[in-house]
Backbone as JSON Lines, residues from 0, in Angstrom:
{"i":0,"aa":"M","n":[0.69,-1.47,0.13],"ca":[-0.13,0.19,0.32],"c":[0.85,1.39,0.18]}
{"i":1,"aa":"K","n":[1.76,1.09,0.53],"ca":[2.88,2.4,0.87],"c":[3.25,2.95,-0.51]}
{"i":2,"aa":"F","n":[3.54,1.8,-1.2],"ca":[4.43,1.76,-2.89],"c":[3.57,2.53,-3.7]}
{"i":3,"aa":"N","n":[2.0,2.01,-3.56],"ca":[1.0,2.78,-4.36],"c":[0.92,4.03,-4.28]}
{"i":4,"aa":"K","n":[0.9,4.71,-3.11],"ca":[1.09,6.0,-2.62],"c":[2.15,6.84,-2.89]}
{"i":5,"aa":"S","n":[3.01,6.38,-2.96],"ca":[4.26,6.66,-3.5],"c":[4.38,6.82,-5.03]}
{"i":6,"aa":"V","n":[3.84,6.35,-5.87],"ca":[3.95,6.16,-7.14],"c":[2.78,7.06,-7.53]}
{"i":7,"aa":"I","n":[1.75,7.11,-6.97],"ca":[0.54,8.24,-7.4],"c":[1.11,9.62,-7.06]}
{"i":8,"aa":"S","n":[1.75,9.59,-5.89],"ca":[2.45,11.16,-5.38],"c":[3.06,11.36,-6.64]}
{"i":9,"aa":"I","n":[4.32,10.41,-6.88],"ca":[5.11,11.02,-8.07],"c":[4.38,11.27,-9.32]}
{"i":10,"aa":"V","n":[3.6,10.62,-9.96],"ca":[2.79,11.18,-10.86],"c":[2.16,12.1,-10.84]}
{"i":11,"aa":"L","n":[1.52,12.35,-9.78],"ca":[0.68,13.83,-9.35],"c":[1.69,14.96,-9.58]}
{"i":12,"aa":"T","n":[2.63,15.11,-8.98],"ca":[3.71,15.71,-8.8],"c":[4.63,16.3,-10.76]}
{"i":13,"aa":"A","n":[4.59,14.95,-11.15],"ca":[5.12,15.33,-12.63],"c":[3.9,15.86,-13.29]}
{"i":14,"aa":"L","n":[2.75,15.34,-13.24],"ca":[1.9,16.06,-14.01],"c":[1.42,17.75,-13.98]}
{"i":15,"aa":"V","n":[1.53,17.85,-12.33],"ca":[1.46,19.1,-11.84],"c":[2.3,20.24,-12.63]}
{"i":16,"aa":"S","n":[3.5,19.75,-12.33],"ca":[5.19,20.46,-12.84],"c":[4.93,20.5,-14.32]}
{"i":17,"aa":"T","n":[4.34,19.73,-14.98],"ca":[4.5,19.82,-16.47],"c":[3.52,20.6,-17.11]}
{"i":18,"aa":"T","n":[1.98,20.73,-16.36],"ca":[0.97,21.65,-16.63],"c":[1.72,23.0,-16.62]}
{"i":19,"aa":"L","n":[2.26,23.55,-15.16],"ca":[2.86,24.59,-14.9],"c":[3.35,24.99,-15.98]}
{"i":20,"aa":"L","n":[4.76,24.01,-16.16],"ca":[5.63,24.85,-17.28],"c":[5.3,25.11,-18.42]}
{"i":21,"aa":"F","n":[4.02,24.24,-19.45],"ca":[3.87,24.5,-20.45],"c":[2.93,25.89,-20.45]}
{"i":22,"aa":"S","n":[1.88,26.08,-19.12],"ca":[0.9,27.07,-19.11],"c":[1.77,28.18,-19.0]}
{"i":23,"aa":"S","n":[2.96,28.49,-18.53],"ca":[3.83,29.34,-18.29],"c":[4.52,30.12,-19.71]}
{"i":24,"aa":"A","n":[4.8,28.89,-20.02],"ca":[5.75,29.39,-21.52],"c":[5.04,29.8,-22.87]}
{"i":25,"aa":"A","n":[3.2,29.21,-22.36],"ca":[2.45,29.77,-23.33],"c":[1.84,31.08,-23.29]}
{"i":26,"aa":"T","n":[1.95,31.66,-21.76],"ca":[1.38,32.89,-21.26],"c":[2.54,33.73,-21.18]}
{"i":27,"aa":"A","n":[3.79,33.53,-21.84],"ca":[5.16,34.27,-21.01],"c":[5.32,35.67,-22.26]}
{"i":28,"aa":"G","n":[4.7,35.53,-23.44],"ca":[4.91,36.39,-24.51],"c":[3.83,37.28,-24.85]}
{"i":29,"aa":"K","n":[3.76,37.73,-26.12],"ca":[2.52,38.22,-26.85],"c":[2.29,37.22,-27.8]}
{"i":30,"aa":"P","n":[0.81,36.51,-28.09],"ca":[0.74,35.91,-29.15],"c":[1.02,36.65,-30.53]}
{"i":31,"aa":"G","n":[1.61,35.91,-31.08],"ca":[1.91,36.23,-32.52],"c":[3.26,36.98,-33.05]}
{"i":32,"aa":"M","n":[3.63,37.0,-31.17],"ca":[5.27,37.96,-31.21],"c":[6.26,37.07,-30.9]}
{"i":33,"aa":"E","n":[7.68,37.7,-30.96],"ca":[8.54,37.07,-30.51],"c":[9.52,38.1,-30.07]}
{"i":34,"aa":"K","n":[10.36,37.57,-29.47],"ca":[11.51,38.87,-28.78],"c":[12.45,39.09,-29.79]}
{"i":35,"aa":"C","n":[12.86,40.11,-30.06],"ca":[14.08,40.23,-31.11],"c":[15.08,41.22,-30.1]}
{"i":36,"aa":"L","n":[16.47,40.67,-30.09],"ca":[17.24,41.33,-29.36],"c":[18.17,42.06,-30.52]}
{"i":37,"aa":"G","n":[18.59,43.07,-29.9],"ca":[19.61,44.15,-30.66],"c":[19.15,44.86,-31.8]}
{"i":38,"aa":"V","n":[17.77,45.25,-31.77],"ca":[17.37,46.06,-32.5],"c":[16.7,47.53,-32.4]}
{"i":39,"aa":"S","n":[16.51,47.53,-30.86],"ca":[15.58,48.63,-30.12],"c":[16.69,49.81,-30.32]}
{"i":40,"aa":"K","n":[15.8,50.86,-30.44],"ca":[16.24,52.51,-30.0],"c":[16.57,52.73,-28.69]}
{"i":41,"aa":"A","n":[17.53,53.3,-28.44],"ca":[17.4,54.09,-27.02],"c":[16.44,54.38,-26.26]}
{"i":42,"aa":"G","n":[16.06,54.18,-25.26],"ca":[14.73,54.2,-24.43],"c":[13.6,53.44,-25.19]}
{"i":43,"aa":"M","n":[13.62,52.84,-26.18],"ca":[12.57,52.28,-26.57],"c":[12.56,50.45,-26.47]}
{"i":44,"aa":"N","n":[13.25,50.14,-25.74],"ca":[13.48,48.46,-25.32],"c":[11.73,48.13,-24.56]}
{"i":45,"aa":"D","n":[11.42,46.85,-24.87],"ca":[10.06,46.46,-24.39],"c":[10.21,45.96,-23.03]}
{"i":46,"aa":"C","n":[11.39,45.58,-22.27],"ca":[11.6,45.07,-21.14],"c":[12.62,45.01,-20.34]}
{"i":47,"aa":"G","n":[13.13,44.6,-19.01],"ca":[14.5,45.16,-18.62],"c":[15.59,43.51,-19.1]}
{"i":48,"aa":"T","n":[16.35,43.8,-18.95],"ca":[17.75,43.33,-18.67],"c":[18.61,42.95,-17.62]}
{"i":49,"aa":"S","n":[19.48,42.35,-17.38],"ca":[20.45,42.38,-15.95],"c":[20.61,43.91,-15.34]}
{"i":50,"aa":"K","n":[20.71,44.46,-16.75],"ca":[21.17,45.91,-15.92],"c":[20.26,46.97,-15.63]}
{"i":51,"aa":"H","n":[18.97,46.49,-15.82],"ca":[17.84,47.37,-15.13],"c":[16.67,46.31,-15.36]}
{"i":52,"aa":"R","n":[15.32,46.99,-14.68],"ca":[14.5,45.85,-14.75],"c":[13.13,46.37,-15.8]}
{"i":53,"aa":"C","n":[13.08,47.4,-16.37],"ca":[12.01,48.46,-16.89],"c":[12.36,48.44,-18.11]}
{"i":54,"aa":"G","n":[11.06,48.7,-18.99],"ca":[10.93,48.99,-20.62],"c":[11.41,50.09,-20.4]}
{"i":55,"aa":"G","n":[11.7,50.79,-21.89],"ca":[12.34,52.16,-21.89],"c":[13.56,52.5,-21.13]}
{"i":56,"aa":"M","n":[14.46,52.13,-20.7],"ca":[15.54,52.48,-19.87],"c":[16.66,51.94,-20.97]}
{"i":57,"aa":"S","n":[16.48,51.51,-21.87],"ca":[18.17,51.52,-22.76],"c":[19.07,52.57,-22.93]}
{"i":58,"aa":"K","n":[20.14,52.47,-22.92],"ca":[20.82,53.65,-23.11],"c":[21.26,54.11,-24.27]}
{"i":59,"aa":"R","n":[21.26,53.1,-25.29],"ca":[21.81,53.4,-26.62],"c":[21.16,52.42,-27.91]}
{"i":60,"aa":"D","n":[21.54,52.81,-28.85],"ca":[20.56,51.67,-29.77],"c":[21.28,50.56,-30.14]}
{"i":61,"aa":"S","n":[20.74,49.58,-30.41],"ca":[21.11,48.47,-31.16],"c":[21.95,47.47,-30.22]}
{"i":62,"aa":"H","n":[21.81,47.86,-28.81],"ca":[22.15,47.01,-27.77],"c":[22.1,45.46,-27.78]}
{"i":63,"aa":"P","n":[22.99,44.71,-27.63],"ca":[22.52,43.49,-27.76],"c":[21.82,42.36,-27.2]}
{"i":64,"aa":"K","n":[21.94,43.14,-26.02],"ca":[20.94,42.25,-24.82],"c":[19.55,42.99,-24.77]}
{"i":65,"aa":"E","n":[19.33,44.4,-25.27],"ca":[17.98,44.73,-25.24],"c":[17.36,44.14,-26.42]}
{"i":66,"aa":"W","n":[15.47,44.07,-26.27],"ca":[14.96,43.57,-26.93],"c":[13.4,44.35,-26.96]}
{"i":67,"aa":"I","n":[12.69,43.85,-27.8],"ca":[11.42,44.35,-28.29],"c":[10.84,43.17,-28.63]}
{"i":68,"aa":"Y","n":[9.18,43.35,-28.68],"ca":[8.26,42.33,-29.55],"c":[8.35,42.83,-31.01]}
{"i":69,"aa":"V","n":[8.26,41.52,-31.75],"ca":[8.01,41.81,-32.96],"c":[7.34,40.8,-33.98]}
{"i":70,"aa":"P","n":[6.76,40.73,-34.74],"ca":[5.77,39.77,-35.51],"c":[6.59,38.72,-35.85]}
{"i":71,"aa":"I","n":[5.87,37.67,-35.19],"ca":[7.1,36.21,-35.76],"c":[7.74,36.23,-36.94]}
{"i":72,"aa":"G","n":[8.75,35.98,-37.46],"ca":[9.38,36.03,-38.89],"c":[10.0,37.37,-38.89]}
{"i":73,"aa":"M","n":[9.8,38.42,-38.14],"ca":[10.52,39.72,-38.61],"c":[11.45,39.94,-38.54]}
{"i":74,"aa":"C","n":[11.91,39.33,-37.19],"ca":[13.49,39.4,-36.45],"c":[14.41,38.86,-37.2]}
{"i":75,"aa":"E","n":[14.81,37.68,-38.53],"ca":[15.55,37.48,-39.09],"c":[15.83,38.56,-40.1]}
{"i":76,"aa":"K","n":[14.6,39.33,-40.31],"ca":[14.71,40.06,-41.43],"c":[15.43,42.0,-41.22]}
{"i":77,"aa":"L","n":[15.58,42.13,-39.78],"ca":[16.1,42.91,-39.55],"c":[17.5,43.24,-39.01]}
{"i":78,"aa":"T","n":[18.43,43.81,-39.57],"ca":[19.94,44.2,-39.33],"c":[20.17,43.98,-38.08]}
{"i":79,"aa":"G","n":[20.8,42.89,-37.45],"ca":[21.21,42.97,-36.2],"c":[20.3,42.09,-35.51]}
{"i":80,"aa":"G","n":[19.34,41.89,-35.69],"ca":[18.32,40.85,-34.91],"c":[18.64,39.71,-34.7]}
{"i":81,"aa":"K","n":[18.15,39.48,-33.31],"ca":[18.45,37.84,-32.85],"c":[17.35,37.34,-32.14]}
{"i":82,"aa":"I","n":[17.05,36.26,-32.31],"ca":[15.49,35.99,-31.58],"c":[15.94,35.65,-29.99]}
{"i":83,"aa":"K","n":[15.45,35.67,-29.02],"ca":[15.86,35.73,-27.75],"c":[15.02,34.3,-27.43]}
């Protein structure tokens, strides 16, 4: 009986962990958009980096760690754009 409870507990934990992982990944961005690094203008980034926590705080144009949301497929077409 103790073995059955352990197996059920492990299976339920794995199921909950997988569900949380996929639900957080699905809601992590904007639908139909992707994060594109290295193309934002100074002060026009969408979110923070390791240097700051807020959008609109980038100090220079085309910083390689700053990103913006662009429609899917657009980032590769932009000079210097890299998908995050």
